[in-house]
C-alpha positions in Angstrom: 103.9 89.5 86.8 105.0 86.5 89.0 103.1 86.4 91.8 104.7 86.5 95.1 105.0 83.6 97.2 105.8 84.3 100.7 107.4 81.5 102.6 104.6 80.6 106.1 105.9 82.4 108.9 106.7 79.8 111.3 105.7 79.9 115.1 108.3 77.5 116.1 110.9 78.8 118.2 108.3 82.1 119.5 107.1 82.0 123.0 104.1 80.9 123.4 101.2 82.0 126.1 102.2 80.9 129.3 101.4 81.7 133.0 104.8 82.8 134.0 105.3 86.3 132.9 107.9 89.1 133.9 105.5 91.9 135.0 107.7 95.1 134.9 105.2 95.9 137.6 107.3 93.3 139.5 110.6 94.5 138.7 109.7 98.1 140.3 107.7 100.1 137.2 105.7 102.4 139.0 102.1 103.2 137.2 100.3 106.6 136.6 103.3 109.0 137.3 105.1 111.0 134.6 107.9 112.6 135.6 111.0 112.1 134.5 112.6 109.9 137.1 109.8 107.6 136.9 109.7 107.2 133.2 113.8 106.5 133.9 112.8 104.1 137.0 110.0 102.2 134.4 112.7 101.9 131.3 115.1 100.2 133.6 112.1 97.5 135.0 111.5 96.8 131.8 114.7 96.4 130.8 115.0 93.9 134.0 112.0 92.3 133.0 113.6 91.6 129.5 117.2 90.8 131.1 115.2 87.9 133.3 113.2 86.9 130.5 116.4 86.6 127.9 118.0 84.1 130.9 115.2 82.0 131.8 114.8 78.8 130.5 111.2 78.7 130.1 109.6 81.7 131.3 110.4 84.1 128.4 107.7 86.6 128.0 107.6 90.4 129.1 104.1 91.8 130.0 102.9 95.2 130.8 99.7 95.0 132.6 96.5 96.8 132.2 94.8 95.6 135.7 92.7 99.3 136.9 93.4 101.5 134.0 97.4 101.5 134.1 99.3 103.9 132.2 103.1 103.4 132.3 105.5 106.6 131.3 108.5 104.9 130.2 112.2 106.7 128.8 114.0 104.8 125.4 115.2 101.0 125.7 117.5 99.4 123.7 118.0 95.8 123.6 120.4 92.6 122.0 120.7 89.3 121.4 117.1 88.6 121.8 116.1 84.9 121.2 112.7 83.4 121.6 111.0 86.3 124.3 107.5 87.8 123.6 106.2 91.3 124.7 102.5 91.5 125.7 101.3 94.8 125.8 98.0 95.1 127.4 98.6 98.6 128.9 98.8 101.7 128.0 102.5 103.5 127.5 103.2 106.8 126.8 106.7 108.1 125.8 108.0 110.7 127.8 107.1 114.1 126.7 111.0 115.4 128.5 113.0 115.5 125.1 115.7 117.4 127.0 116.1 114.4 128.5 115.6 112.1 126.3 118.8 109.7 125.6 121.0 110.6 122.2 124.3 108.9 120.9 125.1 112.4 120.5 124.3 112.2 116.8 120.5 110.3 116.7 118.1 110.2 119.3 117.4 106.8 120.9 114.2 104.7 119.4 111.6 104.5 122.1 111.8 100.1 121.8 114.6 99.4 119.7 115.8 95.5 119.1 119.2 94.5 116.8 120.7 91.1 116.3 117.7 89.3 117.7 115.4 86.2 116.3 112.1 84.5 117.2 110.6 87.8 118.9 106.6 88.0 119.0 105.2 91.7 120.0 100.9 91.2 120.4 98.3 92.9 123.2 95.9 94.8 123.4 97.5 97.6 124.9 98.8 100.8 123.3 102.2 102.7 123.0 101.7 106.6 122.4 104.9 108.6 121.3 103.2 111.5 122.4 104.5 113.4 119.5 102.9 116.6 119.0 106.1 118.9 120.5 108.4 116.8 118.4 106.2 117.8 115.2 106.0 121.3 116.8 109.8 121.6 117.1 110.7 120.0 113.7 109.4 123.6 112.5 112.0 125.4 114.3 114.3 123.2 113.8 115.1 122.5 117.1 115.2 119.0 117.9 118.6 118.4 117.9 119.2 115.0 117.9 116.5 114.4 115.6 113.0 112.4 116.5 112.6 108.7 117.9 110.9 105.8 116.4 108.5 103.8 118.4 110.0 100.7 117.1 113.0 100.2 115.7 114.6 96.8 114.6 117.8 96.3 112.6 118.8 93.0 111.8 115.8 90.9 113.3 114.4 87.6 111.5 111.2 85.4 112.8 109.3 88.1 114.0 105.3 88.8 114.5 103.6 91.9 115.4 100.3 92.0 116.2 97.5 93.3 118.0 99.2 96.4 119.8 97.9 99.9 119.0 100.7 102.7 117.8 100.0 106.1 118.2 101.2 109.2 117.5 105.2 108.7 116.9 107.1 111.4 117.4 108.3 110.0 114.0 107.9 106.5 112.1 105.7 104.3 114.3 107.8 101.3 112.9 111.1 101.2 111.5 112.7 97.9 110.5 116.0 97.6 108.6 117.3 94.6 107.4 114.9 91.7 108.4 113.8 88.8 107.4 110.6 86.7 108.0 108.2 88.9 109.3 104.7 89.3 110.1 102.7 92.1 111.2 98.7 92.1 111.3 95.9 92.9 113.3 96.5 96.4 114.1 96.3 99.8 114.2 98.5 103.2 113.9 96.9 106.4 114.4 98.2 110.0 113.8 95.8 112.4 116.4 94.4 114.9 113.4 92.9 117.6 116.1 96.7 118.3 117.2 98.3 118.3 114.1 95.6 120.0 112.5 96.0 122.9 115.8 99.7 122.9 115.0 98.9 123.1 111.0 96.9 126.2 111.7 99.8 128.0 114.4 102.7 127.5 111.5 100.9 128.4 108.7 100.3 125.2 106.7 96.3 124.6 107.4 95.9 125.4 103.1 92.9 123.1 102.5 89.0 123.3 102.4 88.7 120.0 103.2 90.4 121.1 106.7 93.4 118.5 106.7 96.7 119.9 107.5 99.4 119.1 104.5 102.6 119.5 106.3 105.0 116.8 105.9 106.1 115.0 109.6 107.3 111.7 108.4 105.0 109.8 110.8 105.1 106.9 108.5 103.4 103.8 109.7 105.3 101.1 108.7 108.5 101.3 107.5 110.4 98.2 106.5 113.5 97.3 104.6 114.1 93.1 104.7 113.0 89.7 102.9 109.8 87.9 103.0 107.4 90.3 104.8 103.7 89.7 105.4 101.3 92.5 106.6 97.7 92.0 106.8 94.3 93.6 108.3 95.8 96.5 109.6 94.4 100.0 109.5 96.3 103.4 109.2 96.2 106.5 110.1 99.6 108.7 109.4 99.6 112.3 107.6 103.0 111.0 105.5 103.4 107.3 104.3 101.4 104.6 105.4 103.8 101.9 104.2 106.9 102.3 102.7 109.7 99.7 101.5 112.7 100.8 101.9 115.6 99.5 99.5 118.0 97.4 100.8 121.5 96.4 99.2 124.4 94.1 99.5 126.0 96.0 102.7 122.9 94.5 104.6 124.1 91.5 106.5 120.4 89.8 106.1 118.3 91.0 103.2 120.7 92.1 100.3 117.4 93.1 98.2 114.0 94.0 100.1 111.9 91.5 98.2 109.1 89.1 98.6 106.5 91.1 100.4 102.9 91.5 100.7 100.8 93.8 102.1 96.6 93.2 101.7 93.4 94.2 103.8 94.3 97.1 104.6 92.4 100.7 105.2 94.3 104.1 104.8 93.0 107.2 106.2 94.8 110.5 105.2 98.2 108.6 104.4 100.7 109.3 101.3 99.8 106.2 99.9 101.4 102.5 99.8 104.8 103.2 98.8 108.2 102.3 97.5 110.6 104.2 98.3 112.4 106.3 98.2 115.0 104.9 96.3 118.4 106.8 96.1 121.2 105.3 93.9 124.0 103.1 96.2 127.2 101.7 95.4 126.2 98.5 96.9 122.7 98.5 94.3 119.8 99.5 96.0 117.2 97.4 95.5 113.2 96.8 95.9 111.6 93.7 93.9 108.5 91.8 94.1 105.9 93.8 96.3 102.7 93.4 96.2 99.7 95.8 97.8 96.4 94.0 97.5 92.7 95.2 98.6 93.4 98.3 100.5 90.7 101.4 100.6 92.5 105.0 100.7 90.5 107.9 102.4 91.5 111.0 101.3 94.8 110.1 100.3 97.6 112.9 99.5 98.8 109.9 97.3 97.3 106.8 97.0 100.2 104.6 94.4 103.5 106.3 95.3 107.0 105.5 93.6 109.4 107.5 94.4 113.4 107.5 93.4 115.8 110.1 95.2 118.3 112.5 94.3 122.1 110.7 93.9 125.5 110.3 92.1 126.9 107.4 93.1 125.8 104.0 92.7 122.6 102.6 90.9 119.5 101.0 92.3 116.5 98.8 91.0 112.7 98.7 91.3 110.7 95.7 89.8 107.7 93.6 89.7 105.7 95.9 91.6 101.7 95.0 91.6 98.9 96.8 93.2 95.7 95.1 92.8 92.4 96.0 93.7 92.4 99.5 95.4 89.5 101.8 95.9 90.8 105.8 96.5 88.3 108.4 98.0 88.5 112.1 97.6 92.5 112.0 96.8 93.8 115.5 98.0 96.7 115.3 96.1 97.6 112.8 93.3 96.3 109.5 93.0 98.9 108.3 91.7 102.5 109.3 91.2 105.5 107.4 90.1 109.0 109.4 89.5 111.3 111.5 91.8 110.4 112.1 95.4 108.4 115.1 95.9 108.7 116.2 99.5 110.6 119.3 101.0 111.8 118.4 104.4 110.8 121.6 107.3 114.6 122.4 107.6 114.4 122.8 104.0 115.9 119.7 102.7 114.7 117.2 99.7 113.8 117.9 96.3 110.8 120.1 96.7 108.9 119.0 93.7 105.6 119.1 96.0 104.0 121.4 93.5 105.1 119.8 90.2 104.2 121.0 87.1 103.8 124.7 88.4 107.3 124.3 89.7 108.9 122.1 86.6 112.3 122.2 88.7 112.1 118.6 89.2 114.7 116.4 87.8 114.3 112.4 87.2 116.7 110.5 88.4 118.6 107.9 85.7 120.5 105.8 88.0 117.2 103.6 89.2 115.8 101.6 87.2 112.1 100.8 86.9 110.3 98.1 85.2 107.5 95.5 85.1 104.7 97.6 87.3 101.7 96.6 87.5 98.4 98.5 88.3 95.3 96.6 88.5 91.7 97.1 89.2 92.1 101.0 90.8 89.0 102.7 91.2 89.0 106.3 92.4 86.5 108.9 93.0 87.1 112.5 93.4 90.6 114.2 93.4 92.6 116.9 91.5 94.3 115.1 88.4 95.0 111.4 87.9 98.3 111.5 88.0 102.5 111.9 86.9 104.5 108.9 86.0 108.3 109.9 85.0 111.2 108.6 84.1 114.4 109.4 82.6 115.3 109.5 78.8 118.7 107.9 79.5 116.9 105.3 81.4 113.1 105.1 80.9 110.4 103.0 82.8 109.9 99.5 80.9 107.0 96.9 81.2 104.2 99.0 82.7 100.7 97.7 82.9 97.9 100.0 83.8 94.5 97.3 83.7 91.2 98.4 84.4 92.4 102.0 86.5 89.3 104.3 86.4 89.5 107.3 88.0 86.9 110.2 88.5 87.6 113.8 89.4 86.2 116.2 91.2 82.7 116.8 88.8 82.7 113.6 87.1 85.5 113.6 84.4 89.4 114.9 84.5 89.4 117.6 82.3 93.6 116.5 81.5 94.8 113.4 81.7 98.0 111.8 83.0 101.9 113.7 82.9 103.9 110.8 81.5 107.3 111.0 80.3 109.6 108.2 78.9 107.3 105.1 80.0 106.9 102.2 77.9 104.3 99.8 78.5 100.4 99.1 77.8 97.3 100.2 79.1 94.1 98.2 79.3 90.5 99.3 79.8 91.3 102.1 81.7 90.3 105.8 82.1 92.0 108.1 81.9 94.6 106.4 79.4 98.0 107.7 80.3 100.2 107.9 77.3 102.6 105.4 77.6 105.1 104.7 74.7 105.1 108.8 74.1 105.3 111.6 76.9 103.2 114.7 77.9 104.1 117.3 75.4 105.3 120.8 76.9 101.4 122.1 76.0 99.8 119.5 77.6 101.8 119.6 81.0 101.7 123.8 80.8 97.7 123.4 81.0 97.6 121.0 83.5 100.1 123.3 85.5 97.5 126.5 84.8 94.7 124.2 85.7 96.9 123.2 89.3 97.2 126.9 89.8 93.1 128.2 89.7 92.8 125.4 92.1 94.9 126.3 94.5 93.8 129.5 94.1 90.2 128.9 94.6 91.2 126.7 97.9 92.9 130.3 98.9 89.6 131.8 98.3 88.0 129.6 100.2 90.0 130.1 103.4 89.5 133.6 103.2 
């Protein structure tokens, strides 16, 4: 595989540490009050501080202070055409929990901090942004979020950005959604969804069904979802209950990044996530594209999936996923699959989505012929525990090619897996790996049926444990 050489992220032009800061308190922010009026006032104070910084020739830092355990509750802010701005967040920031007053454009809710058409942005600090997502999540299961749910941080058409230090908590939806971006460094931070609050909601809505005491419903509380080029993510700890990092496709319709490419994620720890993910990638008339992505030195604790590459349904256009490397992975007690490569599994709370979650028990899980997958390598992947090793499926009219498994060794629930991988239309090579996926020949219907029966037995045993 061709090694990815990321350009150095230039610090030139990004605001440096200075004494002169635009403190949001100086612009009227009120701390330690959580009512809706205060949240709007604080959002305006934050906006005024940004305008002042963006207008200054020298003082280009916006500051949220921490003195005296200050807590600030805010409504969202939309920012455009920023250049050379530093956001230093040292205090504790809450998103307002008043969803009925939360601004929207008539179709979708506004993201909490949304930055577009900007460059040379630095977000840093020792503080926390808490999305208070619990009630948004609960309403999702009764389809009561009329305009959807906001991300904590949304960016579009942004170049030259560093995000570091700040803790992200309990986003109503994704913690970071970064679209059409270039030249990003994300490092030394934590993303965390509150397990106990999700557990309470899981029990209340009947979605609590694992002996490990872990809720299993999808909330789309992804950690970092980038679609862009030249991105380095390192030294990040993520507990998200959904995709930890999900590289989304770019296409020729984007202004900055025509393909999601040259992306490197390393030295990561995830808890109860749904993998280091490519996708979902649906076909696109502008050619959906993900290539040259490396995930390296990753620990997965109790993942629903660890390696996850997923296409999406669609009947128009095409797309490609190529030159993907997973290297030096340690997987501990996976709850579902160790490795899943194939059609998107998730079914949304509103009933949308492919619904392949319990394949092969339910076999209606069509592969996607319009998305080409090639040159995908797993090297030095070790797993302990888990139900089944994995699923690797492509379409017979457009099979996957140049797959490599090298030193991929997976131990099952006892000491060995009774059954191996499910494979369909995969061509490649296997080196010193166990169990060895049957590349170059597909699993038989009999093999798949045996795995389905084993799967059913396992789920039945889980239900018995809960009773």
